[in-house]
Phi, psi and omega in degrees: 000128178259132177238129177253129180240125175253127182231149172229110185243125177242119180243117178279321180211129176232113180247120180249119180293313179195154173237123182247180180306139178064022177268153177230125173250112184239130174237115181098196183254159176214152179282323181204144174246116178265151178291137180212129182217138173233129181246129180237144175264076185287342180270354180070028182287144183241353178218162182297156177288160179291158181294145178289149177277126179299152179299145181090345179237039185290142179286157180296153180287132180260127178281126177258138178262146178296152180285000000 
């Protein structure tokens, strides 16, 4: 079955606070949304992060001084 949709969308102001992983910003209709993901190493990390501390065994709070 084919469905034809004609739309007229007028947007005066669109403010998007943030778009995070797996978010979809859709304006209007679409026939199908396919999964799409891009991963970037924006921090320049070269090795895996340290293991998380299990609950109840939290490490002491470290005071950080301003730069």
